DOSE-53081 format. One line per 10 residues: number of its first residue (from 1); for each residue z, y, x of C-alpha. Coordinates in steps of 0.001 Angstrom, whole numbers, plus 500000, padded with zeros to 6 digits. Layout:
NUM> Z/Y/X; ...
***
This chain:
1> 500000/500000/500000; 499079/503475/501374; 502030/505739/502084; 501728/508989/500065; 503604/510920/502753; 501189/509598/505317; 498234/510990/503291; 500018/514313/502938; 500399/514491/506726; 496664/513871/507078
11> 495891/516773/504734; 498077/519095/506771; 496328/518039/509958; 492892/518726/508445; 493954/522225/507344; 495157/522943/510856; 491898/521706/512320; 489903/524053/510144; 491927/526967/511341; 491200/526011/514937
21> 487499/525784/514296; 487131/521965/513984; 484849/522212/510936; 483251/518815/511586; 486405/516856/510502; 485770/514953/507255; 488306/515526/504462; 489003/512524/502155; 488263/513125/498530; 490674/511960/495807
31> 488211/509197/494847; 488043/507968/498451; 491848/507941/498704; 492149/505836/495552; 489439/503483/496832; 491217/503120/500181; 494502/502315/498441; 492814/499584/496422; 491189/498088/499541; 494508/497986/501395
41> 496301/496521/498375; 493656/493791/498096; 493957/493086/501819; 497747/492778/501614; 497500/490532/498574; 495117/488320/500532; 496864/487975/503892; 500350/489333/503304; 502088/490952/506277; 500733/491344/509795
51> 500350/487613/510567; 496787/486611/511380; 495370/483895/509144; 492630/481356/509766; 490471/479194/507538; 491730/475613/507501; 491334/472315/505696; 493953/472308/502932; 495308/468901/501824; 496005/468196/498182
61> 499033/466645/496546; 498689/463032/495390; 498814/462700/491606; 502105/462100/489845; 502412/458752/488048; 501533/459223/484385; 503969/458014/481716; 506176/456410/484367; 509890/457177/484114; 511709/458654/487093
71> 514372/456355/488510; 516063/458687/490955; 515601/460944/493960; 516400/461007/497665; 516875/463894/500079; 514143/463934/502730; 511539/466063/504497; 507848/465828/503709; 504854/466609/505917; 501437/466974/504300
81> 498199/467426/506276; 494473/466739/506148; 493223/464025/508576; 490023/462439/507177; 489448/460090/510148; 491389/456862/509467; 491294/456019/513167; 494443/458146/513568; 496501/456099/511109; 498048/453650/513584
91> 499136/456451/515923; 500579/458544/513067; 502317/455485/511630; 504022/454682/514958; 504943/458305/515563; 506411/458628/512052; 508470/455458/512511; 509991/456849/515734; 511250/459814/513731; 512622/457782/510856
101> 509621/458357/508593; 506986/456476/506642; 503297/457368/506339; 501077/457194/503257; 497367/457997/503044; 495767/459541/499968; 492027/459864/500574; 491528/462399/503375; 495176/463442/503351; 498283/462007/504964
111> 501825/462339/503725; 504863/461553/505894; 508343/461186/504386; 511337/461397/506727; 514731/459924/505834; 517168/460464/508720; 520352/461673/507145; 521250/465320/507538; 518682/466374/510174; 515411/465782/508358
121> 514150/469331/508897; 514576/469137/512685; 513100/465639/512756; 510041/466840/510844; 509328/469553/513424; 509899/467187/516346; 507445/464775/514740; 504860/467546/514418; 505315/468371/518080; 504695/464726/518996
131> 501608/464580/516750; 500271/467734/518375; 500499/466091/521815; 498337/463168/520679; 495174/465309/520269; 494372/463616/516969; 490878/464320/515628; 491088/466870/512821; 494700/467874/513557; 493806/471392/514727
141> 491635/472001/511659; 494317/471169/509069; 496926/473292/507427; 500272/471513/507793; 502917/471775/505092; 506588/470927/505649; 509275/471016/503002; 512565/469334/502211; 514581/468561/499146; 515193/465816/496628
151> 512006/463813/496204; 511734/461993/492853; 511119/458252/492687; 509411/456472/489852; 509678/453008/488409; 508100/450631/490876; 509584/452610/493837; 506659/455025/493994; 507643/458369/495479; 506661/461589/493773
161> 504309/464150/495232; 506475/467270/495007; 510158/468067/495290; 512303/468679/492266; 512409/472447/491983; 510613/472940/495311; 507461/474948/495980; 505007/472573/497670; 502391/473006/494945; 502685/476783/495148
171> 502450/476685/498953; 499124/474872/498738; 497859/477349/496144; 498769/480327/498363; 497140/478870/501508; 494015/477990/499543; 493835/481635/498462; 494706/483521/501658; 494326/481005/504511; 496965/479612/506878
181> 498661/481500/509736; 497536/480839/513286; 500242/478193/513835; 498991/476325/510719; 502522/474995/510038; 503684/476380/506700; 507222/476092/505281; 509036/477431/502236; 512277/479399/502173; 514326/476313/501309
191> 513108/474510/504407; 513808/477539/506600; 517303/477869/505160; 518060/474228/505925; 516450/474514/509359; 518793/477359/510229; 521767/475102/509546; 523632/474529/512857; 523058/470781/512665; 519289/471256/512779
201> 519450/474199/515117; 521186/472094/517778; 518237/469701/517825; 515363/472143/517569; 514939/475886/517813; 511970/477235/515875; 510625/480755/515603; 509477/481475/512087; 507854/484513/510505; 507300/485285/506849
211> 503803/485871/505484; 502073/486178/502134; 503518/488342/499386; 507251/488769/498983; 507111/486632/495878; 505586/483714/497818; 508369/483642/500440; 506364/481431/502804; 506964/481087/506538; 504935/480208/509574
221> 506554/477934/512163; 505076/479578/515231; 506936/477844/518048; 509118/474758/518442; 511560/474312/521304; 513692/471202/521579; 517317/471608/522543; 519915/468989/523347; 522719/468716/520872; 524537/465803/519329
231> 528060/467054/518721; 529456/468254/515426; 528754/471929/514906; 530934/474133/512749; 533945/471864/513097; 537289/472744/514666; 537352/473806/518288; 540092/471323/519122; 540550/467679/518262; 543311/466617/515909
241> 544934/463311/515083; 543683/461451/518188; 546570/461926/520621; 547312/458197/520875; 543667/457316/521559; 543340/459995/524239; 546429/458621/525981; 544871/455148/525918; 541935/456550/527892; 544229/457201/530823
251> 545338/453596/531141; 541824/452245/530608; 539728/454487/532841; 541951/455721/535648; 543522/454153/538719; 542164/451178/540583; 539634/450328/537876; 537890/453642/538409; 537850/453218/542184; 536449/449690/541891
261> 533834/450728/539336; 535148/448301/536696; 536518/450947/534281; 534825/450311/530944; 535841/450982/527352; 534124/450712/524003; 534566/452933/520976; 533895/451674/517483; 534085/453607/514228; 532421/454091/510895
271> 529849/456850/510461; 531312/460342/510341; 534772/459410/511603; 534281/461458/514769; 533461/459216/517748; 530990/461746/519175; 533592/464491/518872; 536095/462135/520472; 533769/461545/523438; 533350/465295/523923
281> 537102/465858/523998; 537559/462805/526216; 535200/464472/528689; 537248/467680/528429; 540366/465655/529176; 538696/463944/532146; 537580/467303/533532; 541214/468432/533579; 542174/465389/535667; 539093/465449/537916
291> 537849/469018/538085; 534775/468085/540140; 533777/464991/538153; 530302/464425/536769; 530169/463690/533057; 526964/462441/531453; 526565/461948/527725; 523528/460049/526415; 522943/459582/522680; 520620/457066/521086
301> 518765/457854/517866; 517688/455427/515184; 514034/456634/515107; 513729/455966/518864; 515015/452382/518827; 511495/450946/518822; 510233/453238/521581; 510495/451364/524944; 512612/453011/527656; 513255/456124/525542
311> 517030/455907/526100; 516414/456057/529840; 513487/458449/530220; 513230/460312/526921; 514462/463795/526158; 518210/463912/526953; 518013/460367/528367; 520066/458879/531187; 517602/459497/534025; 516926/463205/533270
321> 520667/463844/533195; 521283/461915/536416; 518576/463979/538094; 520169/467179/536838; 523576/466073/538176; 522098/464991/541528; 520364/468329/541983; 523708/469779/543087; 523754/467491/546149; 522456/469241/549234
331> 519199/467763/550515; 518771/465458/547512; 515118/466497/547162; 514387/464466/550315; 515919/461324/548820; 513165/458829/547933; 515036/457469/544892; 515474/460973/543548; 511788/461774/544109; 510592/458545/542462
341> 512749/459053/539385; 511715/462697/539178; 508081/461582/539260; 508803/459139/536430; 510231/461908/534239; 507295/464170/535094; 504891/461703/533494; 504091/459033/536136; 505072/455880/534267; 504128/453430/537036
351> 507791/452765/537874; 508326/451318/534396; 506112/448395/535451; 508694/447498/538112; 512062/446950/536290; 513768/445769/539459; 512696/448835/541390; 513697/451082/538500; 517252/449772/538224; 517659/449821/542009
361> 516693/453501/542193; 519034/454423/539314; 521924/452580/540999; 521283/454278/544323; 521211/457725/542677; 524468/457015/540822; 526089/455936/544104; 525071/459252/545651; 526615/461164/542737; 529901/459212/542388
371> 532555/459895/545040; 536343/459311/545096; 537113/462974/544482; 534152/463450/542123; 533907/460305/539994; 531053/459702/537570; 531774/459224/533849; 528933/458075/531600; 529095/457858/527782; 526488/455837/525908
381> 526704/456955/522269; 525394/454956/519290; 524540/451877/521320; 523244/450148/518220; 520107/452311/518494; 519383/451814/522208; 515950/450284/522725; 515864/446728/524114; 513984/447593/527310; 516533/450268/528287
391> 519366/447851/527511; 517981/445258/529914; 517808/447845/532723; 521362/449011/531959; 522653/445439/532183; 521218/445178/535686; 522578/448583/536707; 526125/447780/535604; 526148/444272/537091; 529703/442946/536931
401> 529327/441210/540293; 528241/444407/541987; 529991/447386/540332; 529277/450986/541250; 532440/452430/542731; 534060/455583/541336; 532142/455131/538092; 533397/454565/534535; 531356/453988/531398; 532142/454466/527712
411> 530050/452759/525055; 530311/453788/521420; 529018/451851/518441; 528879/452676/514762; 530306/449939/512571; 527548/448657/510326; 524746/446129/510025; 522987/447370/513199; 524386/445873/516403; 523817/446888/520048
421> 521169/444900/521933; 522507/441689/523433; 521831/442943/526966; 523950/446060/526380; 526762/444079/524770; 526912/441999/527968; 527690/445160/529943; 530927/445678/527966; 532042/442054/527681; 535802/441993/528246
431> 536112/445785/528091; 539027/447427/526322; 538173/448746/522857; 539412/451800/520979; 538880/451617/517236; 538677/455085/515686; 539905/454874/512137; 539545/457701/509609; 541999/460523/510259; 545346/460152/508592
441> 545601/463394/506629; 548681/462592/504542; 552086/461536/505804; 554022/458495/504653; 555216/460486/501634; 551648/461378/500631; 552113/465011/501680; 549431/466919/503646; 550349/466488/507316; 550017/468769/510316
451> 546766/467120/511444; 545010/468213/508259; 546524/471681/508243; 545710/472337/511905; 542164/471013/511427; 541489/473351/508505; 543238/476378/509994; 541260/475907/513216; 537961/475865/511302; 538926/478975/509348
461> 540270/480789/512418; 543702/481429/510901; 545905/479571/513420; 547573/482832/514380; 548526/483769/510808; 551935/482818/509415; 550727/482524/505838; 549275/479168/504846; 546963/477708/502210; 548312/475944/499083
471> 549244/472287/499486; 547204/471355/496417; 544128/472580/498315; 545021/470520/501374; 545568/467486/499151; 542160/468063/497542; 540499/468027/500987; 542328/464851/501962; 541345/463137/498729; 537674/464151/498905
481> 537147/463409/502593; 539370/460311/502892; 539882/461071/506566; 536178/461201/507390; 535846/464066/509900; 532225/464792/509074; 532922/464940/505350; 535912/467211/505921; 533885/469568/508136; 530968/469739/505717
491> 533149/470282/502649; 534843/473225/504357; 531491/474618/505560; 530093/474238/502057; 533015/476187/500605; 532564/478903/503239; 528827/479240/502551; 529117/479115/498760; 528290/482273/496784; 530822/483596/496031
501> 532750/481835/498816; 535667/479570/498034; 537033/480161/501558; 536772/483041/504018; 536910/482875/507800; 539868/484688/509265; 541638/484929/505898; 544215/482814/504078; 542142/482718/500914; 541182/480079/498356
511> 539127/480944/495299; 540169/479344/492036; 537938/476546/490788; 537325/474882/494152; 538071/471496/492542; 534701/471660/490774; 532537/471898/493919; 529667/469462/494284; 529198/467231/497291; 527713/469139/500281
521> 524009/468347/500783; 524524/467413/504442; 527044/464707/503595; 524948/463633/500637; 521907/463251/502900; 523794/461031/505349; 525035/458783/502569; 521621/458707/500914; 520021/457661/504187; 522600/454873/504427
531> 522090/453763/500844; 518305/453794/501243; 518653/450701/503470; 520448/448685/500782; 518791/446132/498561; 517821/447067/495017; 520567/444783/493690; 523188/446518/495855; 522170/450014/494722; 522146/448878/491090
541> 525647/447422/491472; 526981/450619/493043; 525368/452703/490312; 526998/450625/487577; 530395/450799/489275; 530026/454572/489599; 529905/454864/485825; 532283/451988/485096; 535034/453066/487502; 537681/450740/488908
551> 537764/447417/487082; 539415/444018/487381; 537674/441106/489075; 537468/439445/485658; 535572/442346/484077; 533381/442645/487171; 532302/439011/486772; 531535/439551/483097; 529385/442602/483868; 527545/441231/486909
561> 526539/437773/485854; 523436/437167/488008; 523692/434447/490652; 522974/436874/493521; 525591/439419/492387; 528402/437621/494231; 526465/437728/497505; 525670/441413/496938; 529330/442235/496296; 530450/440443/499451
571> 527807/442290/501458; 528965/445651/500127; 532570/444744/500851; 531686/443787/504433; 529976/447171/504823; 533239/448821/503773; 531704/450373/500659; 533216/448101/498023; 536932/447487/497618; 537824/444304/495722
581> 541639/444352/495683; 543618/445111/493583; 540615/446488/491653; 536900/446372/492264; 535777/449929/493010; 533678/452018/495382; 535927/452770/498340; 534951/456396/498893; 534466/459120/496257; 531624/460694/498269
591> 529608/457475/497944; 530386/457438/494263; 529116/460982/493728; 526015/460413/495842; 524994/457169/494151; 525295/458831/490769; 523128/461777/491841; 520370/459602/493318; 519205/458481/489911; 517444/460617/487374
601> 519150/461690/484173; 516970/459345/482139; 517928/456358/484299; 521601/457290/484058; 521359/457430/480288; 519658/454042/480043; 522132/452312/482343; 525159/453952/480719; 523966/452891/477273; 523563/449291/478455
611> 527046/449311/479956; 528598/450846/476830; 527065/448170/474614; 528116/445466/477079; 531740/446630/476955; 531580/446880/473167; 530305/443312/472993; 533022/442030/475324; 535707/443813/473297; 534436/442324/470048
621> 534662/438845/471636; 538183/439559/472883; 537173/439481/476561; 538936/441975/478851; 540035/444003/475814; 542544/445976/477864; 539639/447324/479945; 536840/447475/477388; 538641/450317/475685; 537389/452974/473254
631> 537819/455668/475903; 535698/453770/478423; 532987/453138/475816; 533119/456798/474728; 532727/458020/478326; 529674/455815/478836; 528223/456880/475499; 528667/460494/476592; 526646/459879/479771; 524046/458023/477720
641> 523829/460790/475136; 524436/458199/472403; 525876/460425/469665; 526359/457598/467173; 528447/455597/469618; 530445/458684/470579; 531280/459432/466936; 532204/455796/466337; 534805/455731/469110; 535863/459394/469356
651> 539166/459244/467464; 540304/456020/469135; 539218/457367/472530; 541126/460609/471975; 544276/458691/471083; 543856/456550/474210; 543563/459691/476340; 546766/460926/474702; 548595/457756/475677; 547444/458273/479261
661> 548617/461918/479136; 545074/462999/479908; 545492/465962/477591; 542390/467892/478627; 540249/464848/477903; 541942/464286/474559; 541430/467905/473509; 537752/467758/474521; 537177/464582/472481; 538985/465798/469375
671> 537243/469176/469532; 533919/467307/469754; 534584/465268/466633; 536306/468081/464678; 533097/469711/463323; 531861/466283/462288; 534898/465509/460133; 535116/469076/458846; 531628/468719/457408; 532671/465674/455377
681> 533521/466296/451672; 537266/466338/450957; 536884/464041/447952; 536034/461147/450278; 539135/459103/451099; 537831/458349/454582; 537136/462057/455179; 540722/463000/454414; 541980/460263/456750; 539667/461292/459592
691> 540615/464947/459257; 544261/464004/459379; 543789/461917/462536; 541741/464587/464317; 544128/467454/463520; 547063/465245/464453; 545381/464339/467741; 544729/467976/468568; 548335/468817/467788; 549620/465997/470005
701> 547342/466912/472909; 548165/470604/472729; 551906/469999/472527; 551817/467614/475507; 549769/470056/477556; 552106/472973/476868; 555368/471232/477645; 556746/474005/479870; 559328/476393/478486; 558268/480012/478833
711> 554934/479028/480317; 552290/481566/479337; 549389/479169/479380; 551620/476588/477738; 552359/478926/474859; 548657/479065/474098; 548549/475309/473690; 551814/475149/471783; 550616/477778/469328; 547484/475741/468907
721> 549587/472634/468334; 551552/474339/465568; 548310/475419/463889; 546817/471934/464106; 549935/470245/462741; 549751/472587/459738; 546123/471556/459224; 547060/467877/459511; 549717/468284/456824; 547003/469246/454326
731> 545316/465873/454759; 548357/463603/454806; 548250/460922/452130; 551617/461067/450296; 551142/457467/449160; 550656/456159/452711; 554062/455728/454387; 552562/454860/457762; 550448/458002/457737; 553393/460176/456749
741> 555462/458734/459592; 552606/459393/462036; 552420/462973/460883; 556165/463471/461175; 556241/462022/464724; 553489/464403/465807; 555185/467338/464084; 558468/466579/465865; 556711/466344/469246; 555177/469759/468636
751> 558516/471264/467617; 560329/469808/470626; 557644/470980/473067; 557654/474443/471471; 561493/474430/471529; 561869/475050/467791; 565157/473315/466871; 565185/474452/463236; 561713/473055/462560; 562537/469877/464482
761> 565629/469384/462278; 563564/469904/459135; 560957/467295/460070; 563616/464839/461215; 565405/465183/457886; 562134/464395/456148; 561851/461317/458354; 565327/460221/457236; 564332/460580/453563; 561225/458433/454100
771> 563277/455789/455917; 565881/455648/453114; 563113/454867/450610; 561613/452057/452707; 562627/448507/451771; 564628/446563/454356; 561818/444016/454488; 559460/446633/455922; 559197/445837/459634; 558445/449473/460394
781> 561866/450588/459200; 563766/449652/462388; 561254/451438/464605; 561231/454533/462393; 565032/454649/462339; 565134/454365/466155; 562717/457269/466481; 564851/459251/463994; 567979/458844/466169; 565983/459639/469298
791> 564785/462903/467781; 568297/463617/466559; 569376/463313/470183; 566597/465660/471325; 567617/468176/468657; 571214/467993/469882; 569989/468447/473446; 568120/471662/472560; 571131/473023/470692; 573444/472088/473548
801> 571291/474219/475809; 571797/477107/473377; 568115/477315/472459; 567254/478912/469145; 563867/479122/467466; 563410/482616/468832; 563603/481306/472419; 560019/480107/472243; 559105/483685/473212; 559569/483871/476964
811> 560582/487542/476764; 563261/487016/474119; 566773/486365/475357; 568073/482870/474824; 571671/483177/473724; 573046/480401/475873; 576611/481433/475064; 576177/480982/471344; 578599/478416/469979; 576785/475322/468815
821> 577624/472365/466645; 576579/470175/469573; 577644/469995/473191; 576367/467750/475978; 579067/465145/475391; 578097/464701/471720; 574425/464671/472676; 575067/461979/475260; 576848/459801/472699; 573779/459860/470434
831> 571610/458599/473266; 574080/455979/474558; 574483/454585/471022; 570709/454386/470809; 570574/452436/474071; 572968/449878/472580; 570650/449493/469583; 567743/448786/471914; 569831/446105/473617; 570259/444383/470251
841> 566717/444973/468929; 564609/444561/472060; 561429/444096/470000; 561540/447802/469045; 560686/448886/472591; 558939/445912/474267; 557573/447905/477229; 560690/449961/477907; 559034/453355/477441; 561638/454652/474984
851> 564505/453263/477043; 563232/455125/480098; 563115/458413/478200; 566602/457873/476749; 568000/457240/480236; 566381/460431/481480; 567971/462412/478650; 571382/460883/479393; 570889/461974/482995; 570105/465498/481812
861> 573281/465643/479697; 575325/464862/482813; 573235/467270/484900; 573978/470145/482500; 577738/469519/482484; 578307/473055/483773; 575361/474655/482033; 577342/477618/480643; 578940/478514/483975; 577559/480582/486825
871> 575288/478301/488838; 576144/479872/492233; 579869/479435/491637; 579389/475827/490511; 577175/474983/493487; 579639/476297/496035; 582743/474693/494488; 581412/471534/492840; 583275/469052/495041; 586581/470569/493839
881> 585539/471040/490214; 586931/468994/487293; 584451/466440/485857; 582595/466139/489171; 582420/462354/488797; 580949/462839/485337; 578306/465177/486723; 577463/462711/489499; 576407/460096/486954; 573198/462038/486356
891> 571900/460692/489672; 572342/457092/488504; 570375/457695/485302; 567619/459677/487016; 567285/456872/489571; 567019/454303/486763; 564247/456277/485123; 562356/456822/488393; 562731/453213/489528; 561340/451975/486250
901> 558530/454486/486493; 557650/453640/490074; 557858/449899/489398; 555411/450156/486523; 552994/452703/487871; 551244/451319/490921; 547977/452413/489299; 546899/455558/487489; 547229/453816/484095; 550541/455557/483499
911> 552001/455866/480038; 554846/458127/481223; 554698/461876/480823; 554164/463244/484365; 556227/466323/483533; 559165/464070/482687; 558857/462368/486064; 558682/465697/487892; 561743/466847/485954; 563739/463768/486972
921> 562707/464179/490614; 563635/467853/490950; 566808/467668/488865; 567893/464544/490751; 567279/466283/494072; 569212/469377/492986; 572129/467256/491811; 572236/465477/495185; 572310/468817/496977; 575222/470001/494828
931> 577121/466825/495752; 576406/467287/499472; 574051/464278/499530; 570616/464054/501128; 568107/465650/498805; 564980/466576/500790; 563282/463187/500318; 563472/463439/496534; 562066/466971/496527; 559290/465779/498805
941> 558519/462948/496401; 558383/465482/493608; 555869/467649/495441; 553780/464623/496381; 553804/463378/492803; 552708/466768/491481; 549969/467010/494134; 548554/463636/493100; 548361/464893/489526; 546633/468083/490674
951> 549089/470254/488734; 549706/473463/490682; 552319/474645/488163; 554263/471419/488614; 554001/471710/492412; 555247/475296/492249; 558151/474279/490001; 559401/471683/492499; 558892/473941/495513; 560747/476780/493784
961> 563815/474679/493091; 563628/473098/496555; 563631/476474/498294; 566352/477831/496031; 568519/474785/496730; 568111/475177/500496; 568981/478882/500321; 572237/478267/498437; 573054/475288/500684; 572571/477568/503697
971> 574981/480105/502231; 577504/477380/501328; 577435/476041/504902; 578429/479422/506327; 574940/480744/507128; 574724/478918/510437; 571599/476780/510108; 568646/479138/510603; 566181/476264/510226; 567490/475672/506712
981> 567024/479256/505506; 563574/479445/507128; 562666/476199/505390; 563870/477679/502093; 561610/480712/502480; 558678/478511/503493; 559042/476296/500425; 559291/479238/498031; 556204/480784/499621; 554457/477432/499079
991> 555328/477752/495398; 553871/481252/495245; 550616/480092/496879; 550296/477390/494239; 550861/479930/491479; 548080/482120/492887; 545630/479297/492087; 546426/479555/488366; 544622/481934/486055; 547824/482438/484044
1001> 550805/481245/486083; 553902/480119/484135; 556099/483174/483748; 559397/481298/484095; 558366/479539/487324; 556905/482714/488778; 560089/484596/487969; 562307/481868/489424; 560252/481766/492627; 560615/485510/493138
1011> 564334/485459/492431; 564968/482528/494777; 562963/484268/497496; 564946/487497/497027; 568174/485510/497251; 566965/483705/500399; 566115/487010/502088; 569550/488352/501143; 571296/485326/502658; 569145/485725/505794
1021> 570045/489422/506099; 566621/490899/505313; 567892/493297/502651; 564782/495460/502375; 562582/492453/501641; 565100/491211/499097; 565404/494537/497279; 561625/494939/497164; 561321/491675/495243; 564264/492496/492990
1031> 562713/495857/492132; 559572/494095/490940; 561615/491607/488907; 563617/494436/487339; 560462/496279/486269; 559076/493239/484463; 562318/491877/482997; 564253/494985/481948; 563798/494118/478260; 565370/490678/478738
1041> 568963/491929/478796; 570531/488511/479206; 568480/487660/482313; 568730/491160/483759; 572491/491444/483408; 573612/487900/484206; 571100/487029/486942; 569435/490063/488517; 572215/492665/488536; 574763/490741/490638
1051> 572159/490077/493345; 571007/493710/493242; 574616/494767/493753; 575111/492355/496660; 571943/493528/498406; 572743/497220/497944; 576304/496774/499158; 575207/494797/502244; 572266/497036/503080; 574070/500341/502692
1061> 572265/503651/502621; 569008/502229/503960; 568454/500378/500693; 567118/502319/497735; 569069/501394/494616; 567205/500188/491551; 568115/502439/488590; 570645/500675/486360; 572872/501857/483521; 576627/501647/483257
1071> 576147/499542/480148; 574130/496974/482087; 576842/496696/484713; 579547/496424/482055; 577664/493614/480234; 577325/491718/483484; 580993/492180/484402; 582139/491115/480897; 580346/487768/481290; 581931/486999/484668
1081> 585370/487997/483410; 584883/485680/480409; 584163/482772/482745; 587199/483616/484896; 589411/483593/481799; 588196/480278/480359; 588111/478597/483779; 591532/479707/484967; 592416/476175/486131; 589166/475774/488093
1091> 589152/475734/491932; 589886/478916/493831; 586423/478815/495362; 584890/479026/491880; 587097/482003/491049; 586302/483568/494415; 582507/483501/493891; 582855/485100/490460; 585277/487655/491887; 582807/488565/494632
1101> 580112/489184/492024; 582429/491390/489984; 583497/493208/493165; 579860/493980/494012; 579256/495247/490471; 582331/497507/490625; 581236/498773/494048; 577895/499714/492523; 579708/501480/489680; 581715/503382/492224
1111> 578520/504649/493835; 577251/506055/490551; 577923/509713/489756; 578382/509644/486015; 580962/510934/483550; 580770/507727/481552; 582545/505715/484248; 585988/506338/482731; 584900/505232/479293; 583236/502218/480847
1121> 586382/501114/482666; 588498/501642/479572; 586069/499553/477543; 586184/496844/480176; 589992/496778/480259; 590143/496663/476458; 587600/493803/476398
***
């Protein structure tokens, strides 16, 4: 396009010329300017930017199969070029095979597909460079297209012609229109983006320039330069979790073995575990011991396995690196062995015809390099891909009867079907082996360990920062990567490169929603390349298991009934991909995700539909009924898009999800089926029943999901539960006793979760009326009566805590001092009587679920023995308090509940509310701390349990109480253990990081975390930090008088008194101070016979409050004191 300013400058120049007498200068007319603009625009449309273009032969895409369903896709690179002369086919075929590709001819055109894991872009360019060196007829006349992406496959294993969503067709159209650039190699933006990935960039550097219009976004590959690089790029700078293996190196490679030349070790590991990284760091370690040592690393590549002598003489091979190392020796250029080997590398291949002479020259050169003070270390990586001819030479070089002194060799092998050549295995016969297992990223308590944290912090460059990432994020990384270093590196890189990023380098930052990330394409490509070597039967089996999930051996045999399926399963197990005990399942989630994504949506639907109908058939025949469940059939029907099957099983599937406490799943299912049942006429009996069941299910799921008192997000679900239970009541059949009882049970669950004692009492009274009208012969009567007494106990428990209906609002004060018709002793009696009934009528609770809950509630009644007293005073004086032995019984009941839970829940098929388990763990730990018993292990179990459930709110809840417990324990011990108070602050900060991951963090947990942190800072002596937090709490909780006066004010007074004038006092009223003092005086009066320590703590709080009063300049002080004395 012509620049208007440029034309204006030309006009000015012409005017100036006229003035100087240059009348012969031609002035452009307006018509000529317009014409010139059009010509330039047409030129730019034709050739784009400044790149020169040339006419070329443009290949065409092979036709897509017509009316043939797609069966899947595989990540690869594709090269397309025009070579009419079929005489080149054998050479292209061999060259493609060396680079991990296959060749197909379509008339005058050739297509090459490359499947080599995560480096297909680099491999494609290296292949083109090799083809260019062959001087193939027609090569220089052809445009060459390279692209990468997911290539579709069709039934019959025929590969598609274009990538899903790629631009190969458009690339051909553009080149046909404007011609190819001088380099003739054309790529799209997707290929260039992948090529710029560090993994490709380490293998090949390529200059690329854009051409064509901006909309085309095409690139010319103008120059290709190979570089040597095999190590993981973008990973941590240091190595983590391999200290023991590195120490083993010392005993295996050093000492007399090294001097004698007999030092040899082998490394074995699965793909991606980090053996190459381990070799690199081993070399770093060796360089620290022997500063002048020579270290040579040679990597074999799968595409080169069939190329004779490539491992020795190819790019980055052993001989080129030996020559480079020998070049440092003075006068080496006169050495005949050096000159002969240098000639070999320069292209004279005559020496390859004399294997004996070749190995002799290599040995002699190695002997020149290796000296006692400068030993030679050689690493042979991925031996399974060393070509046979090189292996034979290496066996002769490292002859056991004639070792090369001051030399050590390391041979690494990937565990898998490919084995090193026999000749190379002979070299390492009898050598010590180091097996590199996946990194252990969780400790024995299933908590993220220091290896994982250091690994991640190193990659993000935040080692120097004190703040850390949330533990739920670390646990997510451990779960997704399963200790595979490559997977861990790529997942982190993927999250860094995502738009918007989930992580940021140099910052302690995690974006919400990271759990939903897809598998990184680099990892996916590696796994796809691995899977592409499997048999059709193996891939089919993996695909079915991906959708089926973990299953018993019995169900597996009923699904896979073909005679060859057993052999296939054993083969997959031997490859480490299939786990067969205690369940049959794919061993790694990354394989599971990748297998699922390989197949097209249509294929997934077909296979899922077949599996759903198979499970339905098995269930109808009574085979594996406990696994062929409605929920499993519904999930498969959802993948299959089978709406009829989904509707058939939706209600049963939702109820099954409820039993598993998978509340999100249950809500999704019931919300799916809700419009269906709402559209049914009310006069249909079945319609009324279905509406009742769906509304009841939604109420149950919402009440279970919101079972946190004062939790903002929980309130949303609880409000929804109340609404749904009202809807369900409209469709309850008054003539159907069973249905009425179901409704009442759901209503009571909602009321308990929402902490609405009055409503809970009303529904329980209705339950009692129904039970009284049931005949004694009705078998349901005993169960209903048991549930009635259980809910009576829960009602008593809520009232014993002083909770009224109004307390469901987190901002409303809960009058915990209100006299109640129940106390914890009466509540406990209800539950203990109920336990005795279960002992007599064991058939009521055959699986022990109700018994476990009753025992937990009994534990809570003991735990809250001192509920109405100041918690700080109780904590510090508990061992001298009356009823201490009674309080201690809570530990026994919590342990009973947890033991039963842990005994029955070795799998994820739990029927116990996870929030109940977390409650027992944290309350049990707190009780142990109060009794001066070890408590850290139980808190740690609580955090680990919450992490496994992926519940950040639950994790934060446990961390908050853990940190608060440690802070008070520190103060009780006399403030001597600095490690304890630092640990307290660290745990509370962990809680706050977890809360940051939540869109709407629970208000009560957030408030408790801040208070406990303020208290910890006060105990530590950091009064400014403490008061800063308290000021924030005061701003947000001023309206909650009970919390402000009884909890915040005493700590504010302590901090101000300790900090003196440097601390800015939070504005408080005399009335607030008086209310707080009244409560502590009340406790002193009613607990006059309690230990002196208890009285002392309360007295200290009152003293701090009075000190704060004394600092206030107000005329109302006198009236306040008089009121206090009168009270």
